[in-house]
Structures are given as structure tokens and as C-alpha cells.
C-alpha positions in Angstrom: -12.7 -4.8 -29.1 -10.1 -3.3 -31.5 -12.0 -2.8 -34.6 -14.4 -1.2 -32.4 -17.1 -3.4 -31.6 -16.9 -2.7 -27.7 -17.6 1.5 -28.6 -15.0 4.0 -29.4 -13.6 3.8 -25.4 -13.3 0.2 -25.8 -11.6 0.3 -28.9 -8.9 2.8 -27.2 -8.7 0.7 -24.1 -7.9 -1.9 -26.4 -5.5 -0.3 -29.0 -3.3 0.4 -25.8 -3.7 -3.2 -23.9 -2.4 -4.9 -27.3 0.7 -2.0 -27.5 1.5 -2.4 -23.6 1.7 -6.2 -24.2 4.0 -6.5 -27.3 6.6 -4.1 -25.0 6.3 -6.3 -22.2 6.9 -9.6 -24.9 3.5 -10.8 -23.9 2.4 -13.4 -26.5 -1.2 -13.7 -25.6 -3.8 -11.8 -23.3 -5.7 -13.6 -20.4 -9.1 -12.4 -19.3 -9.1 -11.2 -15.4 -11.7 -11.3 -12.9 -11.0 -8.3 -11.3 -9.3 -4.9 -12.1 -7.7 -1.8 -8.8 -7.4 1.8 -10.6 -5.1 4.0 -9.2 -5.9 6.0 -12.2 -8.4 8.3 -10.1 -5.4 10.2 -7.9 -5.3 13.7 -9.7 -2.1 14.2 -11.0 -2.7 17.4 -13.7 -4.9 17.9 -16.6 -3.9 15.0 -18.4 -5.9 12.8 -16.1 -9.0 14.5 -16.6 -8.6 14.5 -20.5 -7.8 11.1 -20.6 -11.4 9.9 -18.6 -13.1 12.5 -20.1 -12.5 10.7 -23.5 -13.3 7.2 -22.2 -16.8 8.3 -20.2 -17.8 10.1 -23.3 -16.5 7.1 -25.6 -19.6 5.3 -23.7 -17.1 3.2 -21.5 -17.8 1.3 -19.1 -15.4 -1.8 -17.2 -16.1 -5.3 -18.1 -14.9 -6.8 -14.6 -15.4 -5.8 -10.8 -13.1 -2.4 -10.7 -11.9 -0.9 -7.3 -10.7 2.6 -7.3 -7.7 3.3 -5.5 -7.7 6.6 -3.3 -8.3 10.0 -4.2 -6.9 13.4 -3.8 -9.5 14.6 -1.6 -11.2 13.3 1.8 -15.0 13.0 0.3 -16.2 11.9 3.4 -14.6 14.6 5.6 -13.9 17.8 2.9 -13.1 19.8 6.0 -10.0 18.4 6.0 -9.1 19.0 2.3 -6.3 22.2 2.4 -4.5 23.4 -0.6 -5.0 24.8 -4.2 -9.2 24.8 -4.4 -8.7 24.5 -8.1 -7.3 21.1 -7.5 -9.4 20.2 -5.2 -12.3 20.4 -7.8 -10.3 18.5 -10.4 -9.7 15.9 -7.7 -13.1 15.9 -7.3 -14.0 15.4 -10.7 -11.9 12.9 -11.8 -13.1 10.5 -9.2 -16.4 11.0 -10.2 -15.5 10.2 -13.8 -13.7 7.3 -12.9 -17.0 6.2 -11.3 -18.9 6.7 -13.7 -16.7 4.3 -16.1 -19.0 1.5 -13.6 -16.2 1.1 -11.1 -16.8 0.9 -7.3 -15.8 3.9 -5.5 -14.4 2.3 -3.1 -11.4 5.2 -2.1 -8.5 2.8 -1.1 -5.4 1.7 -1.3 -6.0 -1.6 0.3 -8.4 -3.7 -2.0 -7.5 -6.2 -0.5 -9.1 -5.4 3.1 -12.9 -5.2 1.2 -15.3 -8.7 0.6 -14.7 -10.8 -2.2 -11.0 -10.6 -2.8 -9.5 -12.4 -5.4 -8.6 -16.3 -4.6 -5.7 -18.1 -4.9 -4.8 -18.3 -8.6 -7.1 -16.1 -9.7 -6.0 -13.4 -12.7 -6.4 -9.5 -11.9 -4.9 -6.3 -12.8 -4.3 -4.2 -9.9 -2.5 -0.8 -10.4 -0.9 1.0 -6.1 2.1 -1.0 -5.5 1.0 -2.2 -2.1 -1.9 -3.8 -3.3 0.0 -5.7 -6.1 2.2 -6.6 -3.8 -0.4 -8.2 -1.0 -2.5 -10.1 -4.0 0.3 -11.4 -5.4 2.1 -12.6 -1.9 -0.3 -12.9 0.1 -3.8 -14.0 -1.7 -1.6 -15.9 -4.1 -4.0 -13.4 -7.0 -1.9 -13.3 -10.3 -1.4 -9.5 -11.4 1.6 -7.4 -13.1 2.8 -4.3 -11.7 0.1 -2.0 -13.5 0.4 1.4 -13.3 -2.3 4.6 -14.8 -4.1 3.9 -17.5 -3.1 1.1 -18.3 -5.0 0.0 -15.4 -8.5 1.1 -16.5 -7.9 0.0 -20.3 -7.8 -3.5 -18.6 -10.9 -2.8 -17.0 -12.5 -1.8 -20.0 -11.4 -5.1 -21.6 -11.1 -7.4 -19.4 -7.9 -8.3 -20.1 -4.5 -8.1 -19.5 -0.6 -8.9 -21.0 -0.4 -12.9 -20.3 3.5 -12.2 -19.2 5.5 -12.0 -15.8 3.9 -12.9 -12.5 0.7 -14.0 -14.3 3.0 -17.1 -15.3 4.2 -19.5 -13.1 7.5 -19.2 -14.2 7.6 -15.6 -14.0 6.5 -16.0 -10.0 9.7 -18.5 -8.8 11.6 -16.9 -6.3 15.6 -16.1 -7.1 16.8 -14.2 -3.9 16.7 -15.6 -1.1 16.6 -13.3 2.1 18.0 -16.1 5.7 17.1 -14.6 8.7 18.3 -16.0 12.4 18.0 -15.0 15.8 15.9 -12.3 15.7 14.7 -11.3 19.3 11.0 -12.7 20.0 9.3 -9.7 21.0 11.2 -8.0 17.9 10.0 -10.3 15.5 6.2 -9.8 16.6 6.5 -5.7 16.3 5.0 -4.4 13.0 8.8 -2.1 13.0 10.4 -5.1 12.3 8.0 -6.4 9.2 8.5 -2.7 7.7 12.5 -2.5 8.4 12.7 -6.0 6.7 10.5 -5.0 3.8 12.9 -1.4 3.3 15.9 -3.7 3.7 14.3 -6.3 1.0 13.4 -3.5 -1.5 16.3 -2.0 -1.4 18.4 -5.0 -1.9 16.0 -7.0 -4.4 15.6 -5.0 -7.7 12.4 -6.6 -9.8 13.3 -10.4 -8.4 11.1 -12.4 -6.4 12.5 -12.5 -2.9 11.8 -16.0 -0.9 12.0 -15.1 3.3 13.2 -17.5 5.4 13.5 -17.6 8.9 10.0 -16.1 10.4 7.7 -18.3 12.5 5.0 -16.2 12.1 3.5 -12.9 10.5 -0.3 -11.7 10.8 -2.3 -10.0 7.2 -1.5 -6.7 8.3 2.4 -7.0 9.3 2.6 -8.9 5.5 1.0 -5.7 4.2 3.3 -3.5 6.1 6.7 -5.8 4.8 5.0 -5.7 1.0 4.4 -1.7 1.0 8.5 -1.2 2.5 9.1 -3.3 -0.6 7.2 -2.1 -3.5 8.4 1.8 -1.8 12.0 1.3 -1.7 12.2 -1.6 -4.5 10.0 -2.7 -6.8 8.7 -5.7 -5.5 5.9 -7.0 -7.1 5.8 -10.3 -4.8 7.7 -11.7 -2.1 7.0 -15.5 -0.8 7.6 -16.1 2.9 8.0 -19.8 3.8 5.6 -21.8 5.7 3.5 -18.9 5.6 2.6 -17.1 2.0 0.4 -20.1 0.0 3.0 -20.5 -2.6 5.6 -21.2 -0.1 5.1 -24.1 1.3 8.9 -24.9 1.4 11.6 -22.9 0.1 12.0 -25.1 -2.3 8.4 -24.8 -3.4 9.0 -21.0 -3.6 12.3 -21.7 -6.4 10.6 -24.0 -8.5 12.5 -26.6 -6.9 16.0 -24.6 -8.0 18.4 -23.2 -5.8 18.1 -19.1 -5.7 20.8 -17.0 -7.6 21.4 -15.0 -4.3 21.3 -15.8 -0.6 21.5 -12.8 1.5 21.5 -13.1 5.2 20.2 -10.6 7.1 20.7 -9.7 10.5 19.6 -7.6 13.5 22.2 -5.2 12.3 20.8 -4.9 9.1 17.2 -4.3 10.6 18.5 -1.9 12.8 20.2 0.4 10.0 16.9 0.0 7.6 15.0 1.7 10.5 17.2 4.4 11.0 17.6 5.4 7.5 13.5 5.3 7.8 14.3 8.9 10.7 15.1 11.7 8.9 14.5 14.1 11.5 17.1 14.2 13.5 16.2 16.1 16.7 13.6 17.7 15.3 10.6 17.8 17.7 7.4 16.1 17.2 4.2 17.6 15.5 2.1 15.5 14.1 1.8 11.2 13.8 -0.1 9.5 10.5 -0.6 6.0 10.8 -2.2 4.2 7.8 -0.3 4.3 5.1 -1.2 1.7 3.6 -5.0 2.1 4.6 -5.4 0.8 8.4 -7.1 -2.2 9.1 -10.3 -3.1 11.5 -7.5 -5.1 13.6 -4.9 -2.0 13.5 -7.7 0.2 14.6 -8.3 -2.3 17.9 -4.4 -2.5 18.5 -4.6 1.4 18.5 -7.5 1.9 20.5 -5.8 -0.7 23.0 -2.7 1.6 23.0 -4.5 4.8 23.3 -6.4 2.9 26.9 -8.3 5.8 27.2 -5.9 8.3 27.1 -5.8 11.3 25.0 -3.3 12.6 22.3 -1.8 15.7 23.7 -2.5 19.3 22.6 0.7 19.8 21.0 0.7 16.9 18.1 -2.4 16.3 15.8 -2.6 12.4 15.2 -3.7 11.3 12.1 -5.0 7.5 10.9 -6.3 7.2 7.0 -7.9 4.2 6.0 -11.2 2.9 3.8 -14.6 4.1 4.0 -15.8 0.5 4.6 -13.7 0.0 8.2 -14.7 3.5 9.2 -18.3 2.5 9.1 -17.2 -1.0 10.9 -15.3 1.5 13.6 -18.9 3.0 13.6 -21.0 0.0 14.5 -18.7 -1.5 17.1 -18.5 2.2 19.2 -14.9 2.3 18.6 -15.2 5.8 16.5 -16.1 7.8 19.2 -13.6 6.6 21.5 -10.7 6.7 19.0 -11.8 10.1 17.8 -12.2 11.3 21.4 -8.7 10.6 21.9 -7.8 13.0 19.6 -7.5 11.1 16.5 -8.4 12.3 13.2 -9.8 9.9 10.8 -9.3 10.4 7.2 -10.8 8.4 4.4 -10.8 8.6 0.3 -6.9 9.5 0.3 -3.6 9.4 2.3 -2.0 11.9 4.2 1.3 11.9 2.5 -0.5 12.1 -1.3 -2.8 14.9 -0.2 -3.0 18.1 2.0 -4.6 17.1 4.5 -2.8 17.8 7.6 -2.7 21.5 9.2 0.4 22.9 9.3 3.1 21.2 11.2 5.6 22.8 13.5 8.3 19.9 13.8 8.4 16.2 12.6 5.8 13.8 11.8 6.2 10.2 13.1 5.0 6.9 11.8 4.9 3.3 11.4 4.8 3.3 8.1 8.3 2.8 5.9 6.4 3.7 2.8 4.8 6.8 4.6 8.5 7.8 5.7 10.2 6.7 1.7 7.7 8.8 0.1 6.9 11.8 3.5 9.8 13.9 2.9 9.7 14.5 -0.8 6.4 14.8 -1.2 5.9 17.3 1.6 9.0 18.6 2.3 8.3 17.0 5.9 11.1 15.7 8.3 10.2 11.7 9.2 10.3 9.8 12.7 10.0 6.1 12.0 9.0 4.1 14.8 6.2 1.2 16.3 3.1 1.9 16.4 3.1 1.7 20.3 6.5 4.1 19.4 3.8 6.4 18.1 1.3 6.5 20.4 3.2 6.6 23.1 4.8 9.5 21.5 2.0 11.5 20.9 0.2 11.3 24.1 3.5 12.4 26.0 3.8 14.9 22.9 7.5 14.5 22.6 9.1 11.9 20.9 9.5 7.9 22.5 11.3 4.9 22.1 11.2 1.6 23.7 14.7 1.2 24.2 14.1 -2.4 24.6 13.0 -2.6 21.0 16.4 -2.4 19.2 18.7 -3.3 22.3 20.8 -6.1 20.9 21.1 -4.7 17.6 24.4 -3.5 17.6 26.1 -5.7 20.2 
């Protein structure tokens, strides 16, 4: 490939990948089974320049390759706001990546698609939450790849064999120990998001192992991983007795003692949750959920919490998801129920990345630690962080509502 046997685009991709492998300290490349590309999100003219060069050079991906969110919602064009030229450029970039043979999935949650990676499978995924989910929950193996390197891996079918691709690189070195977490809080989505935020702030680039949680759904693990990858640089975590490479604490650490043990108290988690709220006493203007993209199970819970009620006219409610999940909602007859309740479905992008939301007076409430972390800087919007139940109840009432019992014992 370096010699040009695969064409001009593949030659460029191979040059980039080999140089990156050298910088990462890898001694060899490893074949991959799939890739997930983040470079399809428009950040400026260079995004298009690079993609055009690959298309003009005859580029075609060698492995199953899915695409992350883009800069516009292709299925609901009426939602796209902002600069028309930037919208046009965003659409063009999405077209170019599709022309390289990538699947136009447009989701930050490729693990919700069929045929997801299996335990031990080598992959090259970009998008921070997808990386941490693939490594932690699926047990697939990927390093933290970014724009340009992600498509280079897809065009060559290779990745640098280093870090989280290797057995040694996946061992936990920091132990987070939980104890005496109230059962109701431990079952809440807000608990996992707050814990992920706390872990991200304390872990740096190490691999953490979490002990003391008895049960977790995939959506709860998704929330934890997305939060840890946003507030820190976490690309993988273990959870004892739950994630596939952590049957025991010793197994997660490779039979070694962790370098650091960090106890996690209820007060620590309450402080982490409070840190994600930047709104002060600002009134509620909107609710945004689905960062990462909402799953079918999360929509089922949303529908249950709404219970036939409608969102207040004073509040805009956005739920971001993948187009595949939207089609399943339609097939089950849930889509009309949810939209009739006043929820706007967003696909192909995310509300903290693209100008989707209408002008808002007040703060945005979310159950996503990732949205709460990035929203203020990306959009200049104040955020209220809370559980999905708090988000729904607040939206229906038209004002901020808090579950007084959820954190009742946090500061006793």
C-alpha cells in the first residue's frame, strides 16, 4: 500500500497510518474487522479538502465502516439552523464519506446497530463514547482514534498494535471502590453519569476498574463511559462482575495490585452531579436528551414517563437518536405517540454540535453528562443536569423539578 499498489488514496492513508504508529510506539500494524469514522463531522474547509482528495484518489474502505454524526439532520432538514453555507458544506462532507464506501449510519452509538464487534475483535473506532463502549462493554479492541486517522484505518484495514489493542494495555491500574450507595440512586441514570464524570476527572489516561456495583444496563454503562470520556481521557473501564474482562478485581488488574485506590462516597457523586449544573436559578427553556444517541430502551422509558401527557408549551424537548432507532420507533407505533407529546426527534447529528435547537430563553436540562460538559462552551447555553425522570417531569410542568429523595442522604 505504501508503494501505491492500492491506489493513490490508500497510499496516502497508509503513509498517515504508519507515521501515527511510529508516534504511538507501535512495532507493527494489526488487521481490523471494522472502523467507525468521526471525520464526517464538518469542522471547516480542511475537512472537505481531505475527503475530496481521498475520493479523487479512488479511495474505498476495506472493512465494514460506519459513520458518526454529521453537521446536519438529513431526515429532518427543517430543523437545521445557522449559516446556510456551513449547512451545505456539512452535507457535502457527509456525501463524500459515503462515496468512500462507508455506511451512512450517522450515529454516535454504532454499538446499537446490528452486527456489532465481538469480544477480542480488533477494530479502529473514533468518537469518544463509542470507543469506551466498544472497549469496556463489548470487549472489542480499539485505541482512541480521531479525524483522518479513522478513515486511514478504514482504507487500509489496519491499526497500530499498541495500547488498548494489546492485552497489557487493557489492564486496570486505578481502582474506584464504591460502598453504601442507596439502591434507588444506584438504579438511576443520573448515578452512572455522575460516577462517569467523577472517574473521568480523576483517572487521566489510565484504565479504571469500578467495584461495588451489582447491576448495570447497557444504557447505564453507556452513560458512564460517555461521561468519563468527556471529563477525562478514559477510553476503557472495567466494572467487576459486569464487564466482560472483569470477572474479578484481580482479573481486571492482571493479578497485580492497582497503583491507586480511590474510594467513592455518596457525597463525591452528589458533588459531581452538582458540578454539571451551570444554570444557577435560570428558568427552564428546553430539554435535550440522547447524547449519546437514545436507544430503543431509553425511548420506551421516555414514553412511560410521559404517560400520555404533553410537554409544556413553554419548553422545547429534543431527543437525538440514530435513524435505525427512529425506524424501529415507527414500526412499533411509538413515534407518533412521542412526537404528539411534544418531543422533537433529531437524527444524524446532535444538539450540542449542530445549530438545531430554536432560540432558547433560559437553561437547557439534560440527563447527559456529556451534553452538560460540552453544551455551555459549544453553545453558550446554561445547563441543568438531572435524571431522565426529572427532565420529563420538568418539561411537562414547564419549570425545573427536582426529585428531593434522590440525593437525600448525600451530605448527611
